[in-house]
TIDRENVO-283701 format. One record per atom (N, C-alpha, C): atom name; residue in three letters; y, z, x negated; residue number from 1. Coordinates in Angstrom, 2 decimals, always signed. Atoms other than C-alpha are relative to their C-alpha. Layout:
BEGIN
- atome;residu;Y;Z;X;num
- CA;Ala;Y;Z;X;NUM .
...
//
This chain:
BEGIN
- atome;residu;Y;Z;X;num
- N;Met;+0.84;-0.39;-1.11;1 .
- CA;Met;-1.87;+81.41;-45.01;1 .
- C;Met;+0.49;-0.63;+1.28;1 .
- N;Thr;-0.54;+0.60;-1.20;2 .
- CA;Thr;+0.44;+79.99;-42.36;2 .
- C;Thr;-0.51;-1.42;+0.20;2 .
- N;Leu;+0.53;+1.38;-0.06;3 .
- CA;Leu;-0.55;+76.43;-43.22;3 .
- C;Leu;-1.46;-0.02;+0.38;3 .
- N;Ala;+1.44;-0.06;-0.25;4 .
- CA;Ala;-4.20;+77.36;-43.21;4 .
- C;Ala;-0.29;+0.34;+1.43;4 .
- N;Cys;+0.18;-0.40;-1.44;5 .
- CA;Cys;-3.95;+79.09;-39.81;5 .
- C;Cys;+0.29;-1.14;+0.94;5 .
- N;Glu;-0.32;+1.16;-0.85;6 .
- CA;Glu;-2.24;+76.06;-38.28;6 .
- C;Glu;-1.07;-1.05;-0.11;6 .
- N;Gln;+1.04;+1.06;+0.20;7 .
- CA;Gln;-4.81;+73.68;-39.80;7 .
- C;Gln;-1.25;+0.43;+0.71;7 .
- N;His;+1.18;-0.45;-0.64;8 .
- CA;His;-7.68;+75.82;-38.55;8 .
- C;His;+0.06;-0.17;+1.50;8 .
- N;Val;-0.16;+0.15;-1.48;9 .
- CA;Val;-6.35;+75.87;-34.97;9 .
- C;Val;-0.07;-1.43;+0.38;9 .
- N;Asp;+0.00;+1.45;-0.32;10 .
- CA;Asp;-5.70;+72.12;-35.00;10 .
- C;Asp;-1.37;-0.60;-0.12;10 .
- N;Trp;+1.32;+0.55;+0.21;11 .
- CA;Trp;-9.12;+71.34;-36.40;11 .
- C;Trp;-0.99;+0.44;+1.06;11 .
- N;Ile;+0.92;-0.54;-1.02;12 .
- CA;Ile;-10.95;+73.60;-33.96;12 .
- C;Ile;+0.32;-0.64;+1.35;12 .
- N;Val;-0.38;+0.63;-1.27;13 .
- CA;Val;-9.00;+72.22;-30.96;13 .
- C;Val;-0.46;-1.42;+0.05;13 .
- N;Asp;+0.51;+1.39;+0.05;14 .
- CA;Asp;-9.79;+68.64;-32.05;14 .
- C;Asp;-1.51;-0.02;+0.11;14 .
- N;Cys;+1.45;-0.03;-0.06;15 .
- CA;Cys;-13.43;+69.58;-32.54;15 .
- C;Cys;-0.49;+0.32;+1.45;15 .
- N;Leu;+0.41;-0.34;-1.40;16 .
- CA;Leu;-13.68;+71.24;-29.09;16 .
- C;Leu;+0.32;-1.16;+0.92;16 .
- N;Ser;-0.28;+1.21;-0.86;17 .
- CA;Ser;-12.01;+68.15;-27.51;17 .
- C;Ser;-1.03;-1.04;-0.18;17 .
- N;His;+1.08;+0.91;+0.33;18 .
- CA;His;-14.52;+65.95;-29.25;18 .
- C;His;-1.28;+0.42;+0.72;18 .
- N;Met;+1.25;-0.51;-0.60;19 .
- CA;Met;-17.39;+68.12;-28.07;19 .
- C;Met;+0.06;-0.17;+1.55;19 .
- N;Lys;-0.14;+0.10;-1.46;20 .
- CA;Lys;-16.08;+68.19;-24.46;20 .
- C;Lys;-0.17;-1.44;+0.43;20 .
- N;Ser;+0.01;+1.44;-0.42;21 .
- CA;Ser;-15.62;+64.39;-24.37;21 .
- C;Ser;-1.43;-0.58;-0.13;21 .
- N;Lys;+1.35;+0.49;+0.22;22 .
- CA;Lys;-19.25;+63.92;-25.56;22 .
- C;Lys;-1.06;+0.89;+0.67;22 .
- N;Asn;+0.90;-0.94;-0.63;23 .
- CA;Asn;-20.75;+66.72;-23.47;23 .
- C;Asn;-0.96;+0.69;-0.98;23 .
- N;Leu;+0.67;-0.70;+1.04;24 .
- CA;Leu;-21.77;+68.68;-26.53;24 .
- C;Leu;+0.45;+1.42;-0.04;24 .
- N;Pro;-0.46;-1.40;-0.18;25 .
- CA;Pro;-21.56;+72.40;-25.69;25 .
- C;Pro;-0.30;+0.90;-1.24;25 .
- N;Arg;+0.44;-0.90;+1.09;26 .
- CA;Arg;-22.99;+73.70;-29.01;26 .
- C;Arg;+0.20;-0.69;-1.32;26 .
- N;Ile;-0.18;+0.50;+1.32;27 .
- CA;Ile;-22.04;+73.26;-32.67;27 .
- C;Ile;-0.45;+1.10;-0.99;27 .
- N;Glu;+0.46;-0.91;+1.02;28 .
- CA;Glu;-23.64;+74.84;-35.73;28 .
- C;Glu;-0.01;-0.69;-1.33;28 .
- N;Ala;+0.03;+0.57;+1.38;29 .
- CA;Ala;-23.24;+74.24;-39.45;29 .
- C;Ala;-1.46;-0.08;-0.45;29 .
- N;Ser;+1.35;+0.12;+0.56;30 .
- CA;Ser;-26.40;+72.92;-41.11;30 .
- C;Ser;-0.10;+0.96;-1.18;30 .
- N;Gln;+0.21;-0.92;+1.13;31 .
- CA;Gln;-27.91;+75.21;-43.71;31 .
- C;Gln;+0.45;-0.63;-1.31;31 .
- N;Ser;-0.37;+0.71;+1.26;32 .
- CA;Ser;-27.41;+72.56;-46.44;32 .
- C;Ser;+1.52;-0.10;-0.16;32 .
- N;Ala;-1.48;+0.07;+0.03;33 .
- CA;Ala;-23.72;+72.06;-45.54;33 .
- C;Ala;+0.60;+1.35;-0.28;33 .
- N;Glu;-0.53;-1.31;+0.18;34 .
- CA;Glu;-23.09;+75.78;-45.40;34 .
- C;Glu;-0.25;+0.45;-1.43;34 .
- N;Gly;+0.28;-0.36;+1.36;35 .
- CA;Gly;-24.84;+76.37;-48.72;35 .
- C;Gly;+0.85;-0.80;-1.00;35 .
- N;Gly;-0.82;+0.84;+0.89;36 .
- CA;Gly;-22.98;+73.49;-50.33;36 .
- C;Gly;+1.45;+0.50;-0.05;36 .
- N;Trp;-1.38;-0.50;-0.05;37 .
- CA;Trp;-19.65;+74.87;-49.15;37 .
- C;Trp;+0.13;+1.31;-0.79;37 .
- N;Val;-0.06;-1.25;+0.74;38 .
- CA;Val;-20.41;+78.38;-50.47;38 .
- C;Val;-0.05;-0.22;-1.49;38 .
- N;Thr;+0.06;+0.33;+1.42;39 .
- CA;Thr;-21.39;+76.93;-53.80;39 .
- C;Thr;+1.30;-0.57;-0.52;39 .
- N;His;-1.30;+0.61;+0.38;40 .
- CA;His;-18.25;+74.78;-53.98;40 .
- C;His;+1.09;+1.07;-0.05;40 .
- N;Asn;-1.02;-1.02;-0.10;41 .
- CA;Asn;-16.06;+77.67;-52.88;41 .
- C;Asn;-0.07;+0.97;-1.18;41 .
- N;Asn;+0.16;-0.87;+1.14;42 .
- CA;Asn;-17.48;+79.94;-55.57;42 .
- C;Asn;+0.31;-0.66;-1.32;42 .
- N;Glu;-0.32;+0.72;+1.26;43 .
- CA;Glu;-17.22;+77.30;-58.29;43 .
- C;Glu;+1.52;-0.09;-0.14;43 .
- N;Val;-1.45;+0.05;+0.10;44 .
- CA;Val;-13.52;+76.86;-57.47;44 .
- C;Val;+0.60;+1.36;-0.34;44 .
- N;Ala;-0.50;-1.32;+0.28;45 .
- CA;Ala;-12.94;+80.60;-57.44;45 .
- C;Ala;-0.31;+0.46;-1.42;45 .
- N;Asp;+0.38;-0.38;+1.39;46 .
- CA;Asp;-14.77;+80.99;-60.79;46 .
- C;Asp;+0.98;-0.50;-1.01;46 .
- N;Gly;-1.07;+0.50;+0.93;47 .
- CA;Gly;-11.92;+79.01;-62.38;47 .
- C;Gly;+1.27;+0.83;+0.11;47 .
- N;Thr;-1.19;-0.88;-0.21;48 .
- CA;Thr;-9.53;+81.83;-61.39;48 .
- C;Thr;-0.36;+1.39;-0.50;48 .
- N;Leu;+0.25;-1.39;+0.32;49 .
- CA;Leu;-9.20;+85.54;-62.07;49 .
- C;Leu;-0.60;+0.79;+1.15;49 .
- N;Tyr;+0.57;-0.71;-1.13;50 .
- CA;Tyr;-10.44;+86.44;-58.60;50 .
- C;Tyr;-1.33;+0.68;-0.24;50 .
- N;Pro;+1.33;-0.68;+0.22;51 .
- CA;Pro;-14.06;+87.13;-59.67;51 .
- C;Pro;+0.09;+1.22;-0.87;51 .
- N;Leu;-0.13;-1.15;+0.89;52 .
- CA;Leu;-12.79;+89.61;-62.23;52 .
- C;Leu;+0.63;+1.25;+0.73;52 .
- N;Ala;-0.64;-1.08;-0.71;53 .
- CA;Ala;-10.99;+91.73;-59.63;53 .
- C;Ala;-0.98;+0.73;+0.93;53 .
- N;Asn;+0.79;-0.79;-0.96;54 .
- CA;Asn;-12.49;+94.52;-57.58;54 .
- C;Asn;+0.76;-0.05;+1.29;54 .
- N;Ser;-0.84;+0.27;-1.12;55 .
- CA;Ser;-10.96;+93.12;-54.43;55 .
- C;Ser;-0.81;-0.44;+1.21;55 .
- N;Trp;+0.63;+0.50;-1.19;56 .
- CA;Trp;-11.80;+92.34;-50.84;56 .
- C;Trp;-0.09;-1.48;-0.02;56 .
- N;Tyr;+0.11;+1.43;+0.16;57 .
- CA;Tyr;-11.21;+88.71;-51.80;57 .
- C;Tyr;-1.39;-0.41;-0.50;57 .
- N;Met;+1.38;+0.26;+0.52;58 .
- CA;Met;-14.62;+88.95;-53.50;58 .
- C;Met;-1.03;+0.82;+0.75;58 .
- N;Gly;+0.89;-0.82;-0.76;59 .
- CA;Gly;-16.18;+91.25;-50.90;59 .
- C;Gly;-0.33;+1.32;-0.65;59 .
- N;Ala;+0.34;-1.26;+0.77;60 .
- CA;Ala;-15.99;+94.28;-53.26;60 .
- C;Ala;+0.31;+1.20;+0.81;60 .
- N;Asn;-0.33;-1.17;-0.78;61 .
- CA;Asn;-14.74;+96.55;-50.50;61 .
- C;Asn;-1.17;+0.49;+0.86;61 .
- N;Ile;+1.16;-0.38;-0.79;62 .
- CA;Ile;-18.19;+96.70;-48.86;62 .
- C;Ile;-1.18;+0.22;-0.98;62 .
- N;Pro;+1.09;-0.27;+0.94;63 .
- CA;Pro;-20.90;+98.47;-50.93;63 .
- C;Pro;-1.25;-0.84;+0.38;63 .
- N;Gly;+1.22;+0.76;-0.20;64 .
- CA;Gly;-23.97;+96.27;-51.36;64 .
- C;Gly;+0.23;-1.46;+0.40;64 .
- N;Lys;-0.26;+1.40;-0.41;65 .
- CA;Lys;-22.25;+93.09;-50.19;65 .
- C;Lys;+0.01;-0.93;-1.23;65 .
- N;Pro;-0.05;+0.93;+1.14;66 .
- CA;Pro;-22.82;+90.09;-52.46;66 .
- C;Pro;+1.44;-0.35;-0.35;66 .
- N;Arg;-1.34;+0.34;+0.45;67 .
- CA;Arg;-19.73;+89.23;-54.49;67 .
- C;Arg;+0.14;-1.51;+0.02;67 .
- N;Ile;-0.29;+1.43;-0.12;68 .
- CA;Ile;-18.61;+85.81;-53.32;68 .
- C;Ile;+1.48;-0.09;+0.40;68 .
- N;Ser;-1.42;+0.25;-0.32;69 .
- CA;Ser;-15.15;+84.30;-52.85;69 .
- C;Ser;+0.10;-0.01;+1.52;69 .
- N;Met;-0.19;-0.05;-1.49;70 .
- CA;Met;-13.96;+85.16;-49.28;70 .
- C;Met;+1.05;-0.96;+0.50;70 .
- N;Ser;-1.04;+0.96;-0.47;71 .
- CA;Ser;-11.14;+82.59;-49.23;71 .
- C;Ser;-0.04;-1.22;-0.95;71 .
- N;Tyr;-0.01;+1.25;+0.81;72 .
- CA;Tyr;-10.73;+79.04;-50.48;72 .
- C;Tyr;+1.26;-0.06;-0.83;72 .
- N;Val;-1.19;+0.04;+0.91;73 .
- CA;Val;-8.45;+78.87;-53.54;73 .
- C;Val;+0.13;-1.35;-0.72;73 .
- N;Gly;-0.04;+1.30;+0.61;74 .
- CA;Gly;-8.93;+75.20;-54.30;74 .
- C;Gly;+1.18;-0.89;+0.43;74 .
- N;Cys;-1.26;+0.64;-0.50;75 .
- CA;Cys;-5.51;+74.19;-52.78;75 .
- C;Cys;-0.16;-0.47;+1.41;75 .
- N;Phe;+0.00;+0.31;-1.45;76 .
- CA;Phe;-4.61;+73.60;-49.20;76 .
- C;Phe;-0.26;-1.50;+0.24;76 .
- N;Asp;+0.09;+1.46;-0.20;77 .
- CA;Asp;-4.38;+69.81;-49.55;77 .
- C;Asp;-1.46;-0.45;-0.10;77 .
- N;Arg;+1.42;+0.35;+0.19;78 .
- CA;Arg;-7.97;+69.50;-50.85;78 .
- C;Arg;-0.83;+0.54;+1.17;78 .
- N;Tyr;+0.71;-0.55;-1.13;79 .
- CA;Tyr;-9.20;+71.80;-48.11;79 .
- C;Tyr;+0.18;-0.80;+1.29;79 .
- N;Lys;-0.34;+0.80;-1.17;80 .
- CA;Lys;-7.42;+69.85;-45.37;80 .
- C;Lys;-0.66;-1.36;-0.06;80 .
- N;Arg;+0.66;+1.31;+0.13;81 .
- CA;Arg;-8.71;+66.48;-46.72;81 .
- C;Arg;-1.48;+0.13;+0.28;81 .
- N;Thr;+1.44;-0.20;-0.22;82 .
- CA;Thr;-12.25;+67.89;-46.72;82 .
- C;Thr;-0.32;+0.18;+1.48;82 .
- N;Cys;+0.17;-0.22;-1.47;83 .
- CA;Cys;-11.96;+69.09;-43.12;83 .
- C;Cys;+0.26;-1.29;+0.77;83 .
- N;Asp;-0.29;+1.25;-0.68;84 .
- CA;Asp;-10.38;+65.82;-42.01;84 .
- C;Asp;-1.13;-1.02;-0.21;84 .
- N;Asp;+1.12;+0.92;+0.32;85 .
- CA;Asp;-13.19;+63.85;-43.73;85 .
- C;Asp;-1.21;+0.39;+0.88;85 .
- N;Ile;+1.14;-0.44;-0.84;86 .
- CA;Ile;-15.83;+65.97;-41.90;86 .
- C;Ile;+0.20;-0.46;+1.42;86 .
- N;Ala;-0.30;+0.39;-1.41;87 .
- CA;Ala;-14.14;+65.31;-38.56;87 .
- C;Ala;-0.12;-1.54;+0.17;87 .
- N;Ala;+0.04;+1.48;-0.09;88 .
- CA;Ala;-13.79;+61.58;-39.28;88 .
- C;Ala;-1.41;-0.55;-0.04;88 .
- N;Lys;+1.37;+0.40;+0.01;89 .
- CA;Lys;-17.50;+61.39;-39.95;89 .
- C;Lys;-0.82;+0.70;+1.09;89 .
- N;Ser;+0.61;-0.61;-1.20;90 .
- CA;Ser;-18.31;+62.84;-36.51;90 .
- C;Ser;-0.59;+1.37;-0.34;90 .
- N;Tyr;+0.36;-1.38;+0.29;91 .
- CA;Tyr;-18.49;+66.39;-37.86;91 .
- C;Tyr;-1.29;+0.11;-0.85;91 .
- N;Glu;+1.10;+0.02;+0.97;92 .
- CA;Glu;-20.87;+65.63;-40.71;92 .
- C;Glu;-0.22;+1.44;-0.57;92 .
- N;Gly;+0.30;-1.36;+0.50;93 .
- CA;Gly;-22.66;+68.80;-41.81;93 .
- C;Gly;-0.21;+1.00;+1.11;93 .
- N;Phe;+0.19;-0.86;-1.13;94 .
- CA;Phe;-22.73;+70.20;-38.31;94 .
- C;Phe;-1.05;-0.65;+0.94;94 .
- N;Thr;+0.92;+0.46;-1.03;95 .
- CA;Thr;-25.40;+69.92;-35.62;95 .
- C;Thr;+0.71;+0.24;+1.30;95 .
- N;Leu;-0.62;-0.08;-1.36;96 .
- CA;Leu;-23.82;+69.14;-32.24;96 .
- C;Leu;-1.10;-0.29;+1.00;96 .
- N;Thr;+1.15;+0.06;-0.93;97 .
- CA;Thr;-26.28;+69.77;-29.42;97 .
- C;Thr;+0.46;-0.49;+1.40;97 .
- N;Pro;-0.30;+0.48;-1.35;98 .
- CA;Pro;-26.17;+67.81;-26.11;98 .
- C;Pro;-0.31;+1.09;+1.02;98 .
- N;Ala;+0.14;-1.01;-1.06;99 .
- CA;Ala;-25.93;+69.85;-22.89;99 .
- C;Ala;-1.47;+0.10;+0.46;99 .
- N;Arg;+1.42;-0.03;-0.53;100 .
- CA;Arg;-29.46;+68.84;-21.78;100 .
- C;Arg;-0.88;+0.78;-0.94;100 .
- N;Asp;+0.81;-0.70;+0.95;101 .
- CA;Asp;-30.91;+70.27;-25.00;101 .
- C;Asp;+0.35;+1.54;-0.02;101 .
- N;Val;-0.35;-1.40;-0.06;102 .
- CA;Val;-28.94;+73.56;-24.73;102 .
- C;Val;-0.65;+0.65;+1.21;102 .
- N;Ala;+0.69;-0.57;-1.20;103 .
- CA;Ala;-30.31;+74.06;-21.20;103 .
- C;Ala;-1.46;+0.24;-0.25;103 .
- N;Leu;+1.38;-0.23;+0.33;104 .
- CA;Leu;-33.80;+73.66;-22.55;104 .
- C;Leu;-0.24;+1.20;-0.89;104 .
- N;Val;+0.15;-1.19;+0.91;105 .
- CA;Val;-33.26;+76.24;-25.28;105 .
- C;Val;+0.16;+1.31;+0.80;105 .
- N;Arg;-0.24;-1.23;-0.81;106 .
- CA;Arg;-31.95;+78.77;-22.74;106 .
- C;Arg;-1.16;+0.22;+0.97;106 .
- N;Gly;+0.96;+0.00;-1.10;107 .
- CA;Gly;-34.69;+77.94;-20.18;107 .
- C;Gly;-1.16;+0.84;-0.24;107 .
//
C-alpha cells in the first residue's frame, strides 16, 4: 500500500503539472477507458481467492452494491507501467478539457 500511495501521489502531481502547463483545468476518464479498466481489474481479481470472500475488497460490506474488485491485485509493477504508459501517451483514455471549453460549459 505504501508503494501504491506514493505512486498515486506522484502520478497525480505529474498529471496536474501537465494540465497546468497546457491550460487544461478539467480531466475525466472516458467511459470506454473506465469500463476497460474495470473489466481488466475484475479479470485479474478472478484469478485469486478475493471473489470468494465476503469482504470489503469485493464491495460485500454494502448491501446491494455490485461485487467488483475494489483494489488492483495484478502486481504493483504492472500497475505502475500501465499508469506510466497512459501519461506518456498524453493521458490516453482521459478527456482533458481546455479552459475556454470549461468556461462555456459553466456559462
